[in-house]
PAPA-122222 format. One line per 5 residues: number of its first residue (from 1); for each residue x, y, z of C-alpha. Coordinates in steps of 0.001 Angstrom, whole numbers. Each point is the difference from the previous one (the first is absolute). Layout:
N
NUM> X Y Z  ... $
//
This chain:
492
1> -5968 -945 -15059  403 -3734 -135  2639 -1092 2480  1603 -3405 -324  -1363 -2427 2546 $
6> 2176 -797 2958  -498 -871 3618  -667 3567 1148  3184 1877 915  -1273 649 3436 $
11> 606 3622 432  714 1281 -3168  -3421 316 -804  556 2484 1755  490 1741 -2803 $
16> -2692 -1770 -1795  -1875 1482 -2905  1029 2646 -2474  -872 2767 2410  1896 -1332 2967 $
21> 3335 1756 259  3233 -38 1562  2155 155 3014  325 1482 3463  2661 134 2645 $
26> 305 1262 3478  2323 -89 3039  327 1058 3594  2514 2545 1180  2112 -905 2966 $
31> 2285 2342 1972  3569 -539 -1186  1340 -182 3552  -2752 -2171 1475  1248 -2743 2328 $
36> -1283 -3319 -1345  -1819 -2065 2603  1169 -3565 626  -2499 -2103 -1911  114 -3637 -952 $
41> -1753 -1932 -2717  -3034 -2054 858  148 -3720 -766  -1211 -1032 -3477  -3770 279 -291 $
46> -279 -2116 -3141  2466 -2384 -1615  -581 -2253 -2999  2478 -2287 -1702  1231 2960 -2060 $
51> -1198 3188 1602  668 1551 3396  -1888 2907 1529  781 1736 3252  -838 3276 1681 $
56> 2427 2473 1519  -815 1360 3439  -1035 3331 -1521  -2662 -1758 -2066  1751 -208 -3372 $
61> -554 -3220 -1971  2919 -1784 -1691  -594 -2740 -2601  2896 -2037 -1426  -70 -2719 -2659 $
66> 3304 -1635 -1019  335 -854 -3713  3419 -1370 -920  -328 -114 -3776  2001 3169 -685 $
71> 2277 2252 2093  -2484 2880 121  -2524 1403 2440  -3275 1864 -370  -576 2527 2777 $
76> -3367 1681 491  -1302 2384 2621  -3803 45 209  -2082 2614 1766  -3663 -780 573 $
81> -1211 3351 -1328  -1379 940 -3390  -2555 2253 -1588  -2676 -1729 2107  1472 1791 3033 $
86> -186 3506 -1478  -2693 2530 797  -1915 2279 -2345  2052 3000 -1043  3327 -1825 54 $
91> -587 -2776 -2525  3271 -1132 -1530  2098 824 3049  1140 -3603 467  1309 -109 -3559 $
96> 1633 3417 326  1732 -1187 3156  1338 -2988 -1909  1688 2438 -2360  1345 2062 2881 $
101> 1500 -3041 1698  2684 119 -2695  845 3617 862  2384 -540 2849  842 -409 3670 $
106> 2421 1977 2190  2795 -2073 -1569  -1309 -477 -3557  -574 2608 -2677  -3060 -159 -2300 $
111> 346 -2929 -2390  3025 -1405 1806  -1895 -3032 1314  -482 -1433 -3481  3534 907 -1053 $
116> 1401 -1938 2941  -2184 -3044 -739  1223 53 -3608  3608 230 1221  -625 -3148 2042 $
121> -949 -1788 -3222  -3719 103 745  -3200 1598 -1202  -2778 1643 1963  -3459 1483 -287 $
126> -3257 409 1922  -3736 -156 -531  -3193 1185 1629  -3358 -1721 -88  -3338 550 1625 $
131> 1066 -2114 2969  3767 318 425  3282 1616 -937  3072 -2113 -732  3652 789 -680 $
136> 2137 -2672 -1589  3557 -760 -1012  1700 -3010 -1532  3733 -289 687  2842 -2526 86 $
141> -409 -1789 3297  3319 1348 1263  -1469 3519 -141  -3150 -793 1986  1262 1622 3195 $
146> 883 3198 -1849  -3433 321 -1594  -1713 -807 3288  1908 2878 1609  -1075 2357 -2766 $
151> -3669 -973 268  -53 146 3798  1525 3485 -124  -2627 1464 -2280  -2847 -1766 1795 $
156> 1064 1696 3232  1457 3295 -1224  -1512 1048 -3304  320 3765 -445  156 2529 -2837 $
161> -281 3743 -527  -3175 1650 -1275  1510 759 -3403  454 -3750 -636  -3732 -446 568 $
166> -787 2959 -2269  1899 -1658 -2847  -1240 -3536 631  -3692 884 245  250 1235 -3586 $
171> 1343 -3411 -993  -2928 -1716 1732  -2505 2266 -1740  1635 -756 -3331  -274 -3689 842 $
176> -3713 481 534  -347 1822 -3321  1811 -2672 -1979  -1572 -3028 1668  -3516 1242 618 $
181> -994 3315 -1502  1411 -760 -3448  -1757 -3399 -68  -3785 56 -460  -269 -3583 1239 $
186> 1982 772 3141  -2187 3036 691  -3105 -2138 -464  1282 -2652 2408  780 2692 2533 $
191> -3541 1363 -234  -1410 -3543 97  1929 -756 3164  -1310 3167 1649  -3552 -1075 -880 $
196> 360 -3570 1264  1373 980 3409  -1891 2795 1670  1110 -225 3636  3056 -2231 -145 $
201> 3319 1798 -683  670 -2319 -2948  -2015 2596 -1922  3054 2302 -170  2725 -504 -2608 $
206> 3356 -1170 1327  1817 2832 -1735  -2505 2510 1390  -2347 2537 -1525  1827 2810 -1778 $
211> -1622 2646 2220  1401 -1758 3078  3470 -181 -1562  -228 3708 -811  -853 791 3634 $
216> 2439 -2443 1650  2710 1433 2241  3334 -1406 1202  -1408 -231 3525  -2921 -2139 -1231 $
221> 2552 -2576 -1155  2168 236 3111  -3029 -443 2255  -1081 -3128 -1906  3520 -1403 375 $
226> 97 615 3746  -3491 -1423 419  415 -3331 -1756  3691 -904 -268  309 -1780 3312 $
231> 1694 -3350 752  -3286 -1655 933  -1447 1000 -3381  2904 -1373 -2054  1406 -3348 -1125 $
236> 3433 -881 -1308  7 -2856 -2542  3238 -1639 -1173  159 -2885 -2497  3151 -1511 -1486 $
241> 3280 -1719 792  -50 1208 3602  523 -1298 3505  -3132 455 2100  1842 685 3251 $
246> 2232 2583 -1692  -2980 1859 -1471  -1718 -103 3360  3079 1451 1741  289 2778 -2591 $
251> -3689 833 308  375 240 3769  3096 2190 -311  -1382 2352 -2662  -3699 173 876 $
256> -288 -1363 3530  1177 3248 1633  -2793 2074 -1580  -2532 1048 2640  -3217 -1977 92 $
261> -2884 2251 -950  -3624 -799 -710  -1454 802 -3396  -3222 2019 -65  -3184 -1958 545 $
266> -1647 -841 -3285  -3690 789 101  -2355 -2294 -1922  -1145 1547 -3264  -2407 -2580 -1291 $
271> -1684 352 -3356  -3812 160 299  -1911 -2753 -1734  -846 913 -3570  -3775 95 -512 $
276> -281 318 -3762  1988 116 -3243  2295 2928 -714  1000 1113 -3472  2212 2706 -1429 $
281> 1060 1140 -3438  3410 1484 -617  270 1914 -3257  3397 488 -1575  1712 444 -3356 $
286> 661 -3701 -592  -509 -2192 -3036  -1278 -3016 1922  -2323 -131 2948  150 -2352 2939 $
291> -2390 -1487 2525  944 -1009 3534  -2209 -1902 2449  965 -296 3645  -1431 -1656 3111 $
296> 1384 381 3513  1115 -3404 1213  1291 -1639 3187  3743 -379 513  2013 -2981 1164 $
301> 1198 416 3591  1550 -3417 481  -2856 -1594 1899  -2826 -2425 -582  -2936 2422 -31 $
306> -2605 183 -2723  1661 3142 -1355  3372 -1776 -135  -1559 -2865 -1959  -1737 2433 -2362 $
311> 3261 1852 -595  1713 -3199 -1087  -2898 -876 -2301  75 3491 -1545  3692 -488 -756 $
316> -868 -3146 -1911  -2875 1754 -1764  2279 2818 -1211  2476 -2571 -1307  -2665 -1985 -1835 $
321> -1250 3183 -1645  3375 1518 -853  2860 -2086 1355  1600 -1363 -3147  -92 341 -3802 $
326> -3376 -1132 -1244  -1747 355 3358  -3742 603 45  -86 3753 -571  2423 -176 -2886 $
331> -1862 -2857 -1642  -3460 1472 421  586 3722 -518  3207 321 -2023  -38 -3135 -2114 $
336> -3775 163 -384  -1145 -3366 1309  -2800 1583 2073  -3166 1958 -790  -655 -1624 -3319 $
341> 3635 15 -1067  321 3785 -112  3307 1593 939  -817 2327 2899  3329 1373 1167 $
346> 3529 694 -1155  1134 -973 3491  -1615 -1140 3225  1267 -770 3469  -768 -939 3586 $
351> 1914 745 3186  -413 -409 3726  2087 1354 2878  -156 -2933 2476  1836 1786 2848 $
356> 322 3465 1458  -667 2080 3079  -3331 1122 -1431  -2823 -1336 -2194  987 -1492 -3320 $
361> -1554 226 -3453  -886 -2582 -2604  293 1777 -3360  -1080 -923 -3542  1007 2185 -2933 $
366> -308 114 -3757  983 2218 -2911  -3019 -257 -2327  648 -1022 -3593  -1086 2306 -2807 $
371> -3777 289 -134  -486 -1400 3514  -1501 2268 2643  1126 215 3606  -3291 -1534 1102 $
376> 541 -2977 -2305  3517 -525 1341  -1238 313 3568  -2732 -2558 -629  2523 -2399 -1534 $
381> 2309 277 3013  -2832 -639 2435  -1289 -2880 -2095  3260 -1922 485  -302 239 3776 $
386> -3692 -924 -238  904 -3029 -2081  2339 -1238 2728  -2716 700 2570  -2345 -2294 -1998 $
391> 2371 -2683 -1211  3108 156 2159  3508 -584 -1351  1565 -3126 -1402  2448 -2248 1800 $
396> 2536 776 -2731  -247 3733 626  351 -475 3736  3022 -2251 -361  1637 2344 -2469 $
401> -8 2996 2321  1162 -2119 2939  2909 -1281 -2069  899 3580 -870  6 991 3662 $
406> 2379 -2815 859  2319 915 -2866  -156 3671 952  1043 -757 3556  3009 -1979 -1266 $
411> 1073 2679 -2481  -432 2688 2659  2785 -1600 2036  2474 806 -2756  -58 3650 1084 $
416> 1163 909 3485  -1575 3428 -491  -3402 -1553 -693  360 -2133 3106  802 3062 2110 $
421> -2862 1935 -1509  -2457 -2783 711  1154 -456 3590  -327 3728 592  -3456 133 -1496 $
426> -1154 -2802 2298  1285 1963 2989  -1817 3139 -1164  -3230 -1976 -100  514 -1505 3447 $
431> 832 -3506 -1220  2731 -2419 1060  3074 -851 -2048  -1561 -3327 -1032  -2999 1741 -1599 $
436> 1222 -815 -3516  20 -3724 650  -3373 149 1723  -1484 2088 -2808  1182 -2419 -2664 $
441> -1345 -2975 1930  -3385 1627 463  -220 1096 -3617  686 -3598 -973  -3033 -965 2057 $
446> -2451 2353 -1756  -2814 -1917 -1690  -2026 780 -3098  -3074 223 2246  1628 2845 1980 $
451> 763 1899 -3193  -3555 -428 -1221  -1316 1159 3369  1898 3312 6  -1065 613 -3586 $
456> -3607 -432 1131  215 2145 3149  2472 2870 -430  -807 1582 -3366  -3387 1575 451 $
461> -930 3352 -1495  -398 1624 3416  3766 -164 480  970 745 -3601  2202 2976 -915 $
466> 318 874 -3680  2374 2404 -1720  -158 741 -3701  2741 1803 -1892  -1844 1853 -2766 $
471> 1897 1204 -3089  -694 3725 -405  2021 1808 -2694  -1199 3385 1283  1949 -468 3229 $
476> 3380 1620 313  2655 -1910 1866  1522 1464 3143  3176 1991 -745  3138 -1748 1124 $
481> 1418 2764 2172  -710 3621 810  2878 1216 -2127  3761 -120 122  2216 -3082 -172 $
486> -1361 -3184 1495  1966 -1430 2949  1637 -3368 -419  -1615 -2862 1875  1953 -1792 2659 $
491> 269 -3764 -320  -2013 -907 3076 $
//
């Protein structure tokens, strides 16, 4: 449960903790004989030294970043829709749609999309998060036009027969069994998440509840596709050895003719203020228990508000606690330098979301060592935050995490896919293409006093959520499948 520290991969949290699962995809069907209207691209809205962003007349965003270091291109299509946009009774539909997006168009048979990308010398996949769905390919730059045509076709004309859905929904349910139901920790995190968020749709698992998957119909998925896969709700991101004007012309040719259509209005679904601690126990046939503490926390929205400043300070706090080998939680709980030198945990970690379309969580976790109770581990975790609230952090700690951020930003540029993913995640969160540079600059400006202040203010018991995984040998694990051979998982 201890992730390596990095400058948060700004949407992949999306897929955050052990209970957060997988991928969705959708599209919008367009009559095959429709006469395309004459539309022209709007002038660039944002342009930095490296990155260009412009908007087609139908509302679709196009983001291009040239990177000449290798003759390849990363191509991503983002749709601003994820599990947060689902409604009760159809949880998991975004992820199911992601699977179905690979099942064909009027001109492509099921599975043919990926076969054609492979024939072009590329690779492809997709993912779903709470906040977005993204489809991505990496190809030799000479094949960029071909892959853009493939992606534009399925965005506009995804279709499949009912029997394809009947087969694929079994694959999705098997995915849920393997990734969640056969993992006691994943089941606990899923239940924890449902306890933390009571009104906000983040309470639902990305892959969906099994009862909703059982009841899902092909028309549920088609309706979700028609509802959300609109040009104004999508962004095309291209990074690599490309010409900006050429990508812009291709985007206009392939996507610009799609009819402009408004996405449904998103109603606010705010989480009520928590007015007291919440605690749950999850009993399972495990050898080791676990304790998880979580507090809802503000997210960074690119501004200068108090919440924006707190979000940056929380990022530093998570790094000081668990951002590198020998960080505070490891020293105090695992190596035994705290609480009288007693070893408290076999592992301990801290994480924080930083960005998203909804409220974020600051999470502490520990796997208690032999002879240590969950309450003792919980107290030890809280004591490390309380210590920072009293004493602050050292200049050396602060400088260390800032140095890591700078290095991480440099290493990130080695991957054109990571660049495309980051640019898309900024768009999903309503930020400009220069958000990465601004974020790094503002993180560099965080002071030890700000970190101490958030430690003092944001970790009270009234907002605390606690989950305890309790070893219980009398529990029987959930059977893997209701009988018969298990379907193979797709690679998405």
